C-alpha positions in Angstrom: 1.0 1.4 24.0 3.8 3.0 22.6 6.5 4.1 25.2 9.3 7.0 24.7 11.8 6.9 27.8 15.0 8.6 29.2 17.2 5.4 31.2 20.0 6.9 33.6 21.3 4.0 34.5 23.8 5.0 36.7 21.6 7.0 40.0 23.3 7.2 42.8 24.0 4.2 44.9 23.1 1.9 42.0 25.6 -0.9 41.8 26.2 -2.7 39.0 24.5 -5.8 39.3 21.4 -3.3 39.8 22.1 -1.8 37.0 22.0 -5.0 35.0 18.6 -6.4 36.0 17.3 -3.4 36.2 18.0 -3.6 32.1 16.7 -7.1 31.8 13.6 -6.1 33.2 13.1 -3.0 31.3 14.2 -5.5 28.3 11.3 -7.6 29.1 8.7 -5.0 28.4 10.6 -3.6 24.8 7.1 -4.5 23.2 6.2 -1.4 24.8 9.0 0.8 23.4 9.1 3.2 20.7 12.0 5.2 22.0 14.8 4.9 24.3 17.3 7.2 25.2 20.4 6.8 27.4 21.4 9.6 29.8 24.2 9.9 32.4 23.6 10.9 36.0 25.2 14.7 36.0 25.2 16.2 39.6 25.3 19.3 39.1 26.4 22.3 41.5 22.3 23.9 41.3 20.7 20.7 42.5 20.5 19.3 46.1 22.4 16.3 44.9 25.5 18.9 43.4 25.2 20.6 46.4 25.1 17.8 49.2 26.5 14.8 47.5 27.6 13.1 50.8 23.8 13.3 51.3 23.0 11.0 48.8 26.1 8.9 49.3 28.3 10.3 46.7 31.9 11.4 47.6 34.0 14.3 45.9 36.6 13.1 43.3 40.1 14.2 44.6 42.0 14.0 41.4 39.3 16.3 39.0 38.2 17.8 41.8 34.6 16.8 40.2 31.1 16.7 42.4 29.7 13.8 43.6 32.2 10.6 41.9 29.8 7.7 43.1 31.5 4.6 44.9 28.9 2.2 43.8 30.2 1.3 40.7 33.7 1.6 39.1 34.9 3.0 35.9 34.8 -0.2 34.2 31.5 -1.4 35.5 30.4 2.1 35.1 31.6 1.8 30.7 30.1 -1.7 30.6 26.5 -0.8 31.8 26.7 2.1 29.3 27.7 0.2 26.2 24.4 -2.8 27.4 22.3 0.6 28.1 23.4 2.2 24.6 23.4 -1.3 22.7 19.6 -1.8 23.9 18.3 1.4 23.2 20.3 1.1 19.3 18.2 -2.4 19.0 15.2 -0.3 19.7 15.9 2.3 17.2 16.6 -0.1 14.5 13.6 -2.1 15.1 11.2 0.8 15.4 13.0 2.7 12.3 10.8 3.0 9.2 12.4 1.4 6.3 13.5 3.5 3.6 14.3 2.8 0.0 17.6 2.6 -1.5 17.0 4.9 -4.2 13.8 7.0 -2.3 14.2 10.6 -4.3 11.7 13.5 -3.2 9.7 15.2 -6.2 10.7 18.5 -6.5 7.0 19.5 -7.3 5.3 17.7 -4.8 5.0 19.0 -1.0 7.5 17.8 1.4 8.6 19.2 4.7 10.6 18.9 7.9 9.8 15.8 10.0 9.5 17.7 13.3 8.4 14.5 14.7 12.2 12.8 14.1 14.2 15.9 14.1 15.8 18.8 16.3 16.6 22.0 14.3 18.2 24.6 15.8 19.3 27.6 13.6 22.1 29.5 14.2 23.5 32.4 12.2 22.7 31.5 8.4 23.2 27.3 9.4 20.3 25.0 10.6 21.6 22.2 12.6 19.6 19.1 12.1 19.9 16.4 14.8 17.7 13.0 14.5 16.6 12.6 17.7 16.4 9.2 18.4 20.2 8.5 16.3 21.6 11.6 17.4 22.8 12.2 13.8 23.8 15.8 13.2 23.4 17.4 10.1 25.0 21.0 9.6 23.1 23.0 6.4 24.0 26.1 5.0 23.8 28.5 2.4 21.2 28.5 -0.2 19.7 25.0 1.6 19.6 26.8 4.8 18.0 29.8 3.3 15.4 27.4 2.0 14.3 25.3 4.2 14.7 28.2 7.3 11.3 29.2 7.0 9.6 26.0 7.0 11.6 24.3 9.7 8.0 24.2 12.0 7.0 21.6 9.7 4.7 23.3 7.4 4.5 21.9 3.9 6.4 23.3 0.9 7.6 22.7 -2.4 11.0 22.2 -3.8 10.3 24.0 -7.1 10.2 26.8 -5.4 14.0 26.4 -5.5 14.7 28.2 -8.9 17.2 26.1 -11.0 15.8 22.7 -11.8 18.9 21.0 -11.8 19.9 22.5 -8.1 16.3 21.6 -6.9 17.0 17.5 -7.6 20.4 17.7 -6.1 18.6 19.3 -3.0 16.1 16.9 -2.8 18.5 14.0 -3.3 20.9 15.2 -0.1 18.4 16.2 2.3 16.6 13.0 1.2 19.2 10.5 2.2 19.8 13.4 5.0 16.5 12.3 6.4 16.0 16.8 6.8 13.0 16.0 4.2 10.1 13.8 3.6 7.0 14.0 1.4 4.1 16.0 2.7 1.2 13.9 2.9 -2.7 15.0 3.2 -2.5 13.8 6.4 0.6 15.0 7.9 0.0 18.4 6.6 -3.6 18.4 8.4 -1.7 18.0 11.8 1.3 20.2 11.1 -1.5 23.1 10.5 -3.6 22.0 13.5 -0.6 21.8 15.7 -0.1 25.6 14.4 -3.3 26.7 15.2 -3.1 25.8 18.8 
């Protein structure tokens, strides 16, 4: 079983010692983990915790007026907990990231696709903002490259040969491959994408 989990190490009233002990327990199960993401606890004003922080052991920080400061951890302890959790998430990411050849090049005549299982793609105006889900690395694509990719951000297969100029197509293939924005579209992956679009 391969799990994708989100961790919030500073839930209300969590002490430094409890957060470190929880990480040790999670680390013992690391063979079951495919992805780990770490997020800070945020008591938004639209939530019960944000509206009534005192019910959850939180206090209002007098200097900033921030809602829901948690006295269970000091600021340095919280920072250290986040370092430890993020280091663990990075270990899982490195272990599970597929290794790619350093000089990998996409064939401009073979089908390629946007790896939607690894990327979050957001279109704003004539730009595509591509964020790697695991590493959170962000790339903004504009111009002809964005226009070429826009119809295919759902993961459908296409050929870079559609790009008219051969030299430009090769340069585009190299850059998008290096950034992890395109991958070869195998028959199996194409069938999965088509099946998901049919649903």
